[in-house]
Wavefront OBJ file of the C-alpha trace (Angstrom):
o trace
v 45.632 -17.002 27.502
v 45.908 -20.000 29.558
v 46.286 -23.473 29.324
v 42.371 -24.294 29.513
v 41.765 -21.818 27.247
v 43.971 -22.688 24.566
v 42.378 -26.434 25.020
v 39.064 -24.991 24.530
v 39.813 -23.678 21.149
v 41.820 -26.714 19.790
v 39.214 -28.938 21.023
v 36.504 -26.659 18.602
v 38.501 -26.451 15.930
v 39.207 -30.745 16.222
v 35.566 -30.665 15.841
v 35.111 -28.491 13.275
v 38.022 -29.467 11.095
v 36.090 -33.222 11.561
v 33.202 -31.981 9.025
v 36.070 -31.089 6.445
v 38.079 -34.292 6.958
v 35.154 -36.787 7.191
v 34.007 -36.209 3.373
v 37.731 -37.413 1.914
v 37.719 -39.917 4.217
v 36.790 -42.894 1.772
v 34.192 -44.439 -0.812
v 30.748 -45.461 0.011
v 29.037 -48.758 -0.193
v 27.128 -47.651 -3.617
v 30.474 -46.508 -5.093
v 31.969 -50.082 -3.753
v 29.262 -52.240 -6.020
v 28.143 -53.992 -2.548
v 25.516 -52.609 -0.525
v 24.889 -54.728 2.947
v 21.271 -55.267 3.438
v 19.528 -52.918 6.019
v 22.034 -50.108 5.464
v 21.903 -47.286 3.133
v 23.666 -46.566 -0.409
v 25.524 -43.397 1.323
v 27.187 -45.822 4.332
v 30.863 -46.353 4.216
v 32.430 -49.260 2.852
v 35.351 -49.856 4.968
v 34.959 -47.106 7.793
v 38.816 -46.378 9.104
v 38.289 -44.575 12.207
v 41.735 -44.042 13.507
v 43.021 -42.824 10.077
v 40.385 -40.219 10.260
v 41.194 -39.295 13.352
v 45.005 -39.095 13.055
v 44.366 -37.095 9.551
v 42.060 -34.584 11.653
v 44.344 -34.302 14.389
v 46.923 -32.921 11.924
v 44.759 -30.745 10.093
v 42.930 -29.177 13.458
v 46.726 -29.123 14.605
v 47.980 -26.989 11.526
v 44.561 -24.468 12.405
v 45.573 -24.210 15.821
v 49.390 -23.397 15.160
v 48.338 -20.245 12.231
v 46.131 -19.089 15.025
v 48.854 -19.693 18.134
v 51.169 -17.237 15.791
v 48.819 -14.518 14.966
v 47.726 -14.382 18.992
v 51.071 -14.909 20.455
v 53.564 -13.664 18.296
v 51.787 -10.857 16.192
v 49.696 -10.135 19.223
v 46.158 -10.055 17.123
v 43.112 -9.857 19.221
v 39.524 -10.702 19.016
v 38.696 -6.754 18.482
v 41.026 -7.663 15.454
v 39.219 -9.952 13.872
v 35.940 -7.954 14.239
v 37.479 -5.454 12.431
v 37.499 -7.121 9.524
v 33.369 -6.707 8.998
v 31.650 -3.574 8.372
v 29.835 -2.212 10.939
v 25.880 -1.546 10.410
l 1 2 3 4 5 6 7 8 9 10 11 12 13 14 15 16 17 18 19 20 21 22 23 24 25 26 27 28 29 30 31 32 33 34 35 36 37 38 39 40 41 42 43 44 45 46 47 48 49 50 51 52 53 54 55 56 57 58 59 60 61 62 63 64 65 66 67 68 69 70 71 72 73 74 75 76 77 78 79 80 81 82 83 84 85 86 87 88
């Protein structure tokens, strides 16, 4: 696979792992006890976007390195992944 393919796979992994990282990113306004007028109680109290992006990039990079090693070192292909599932 080429650089563009690996970049696309990393990009997809980054967006999927974002949903793993977001719930652990902070407390809601209800947990903090200070709900700003016009917002919901579940809105983040102190959103730290840079911290979320860095944490997400680390998680996505770990997933990508595992994928890269499986594909490049061990020679696992898409057909090998599909062999895990039963045939109907």
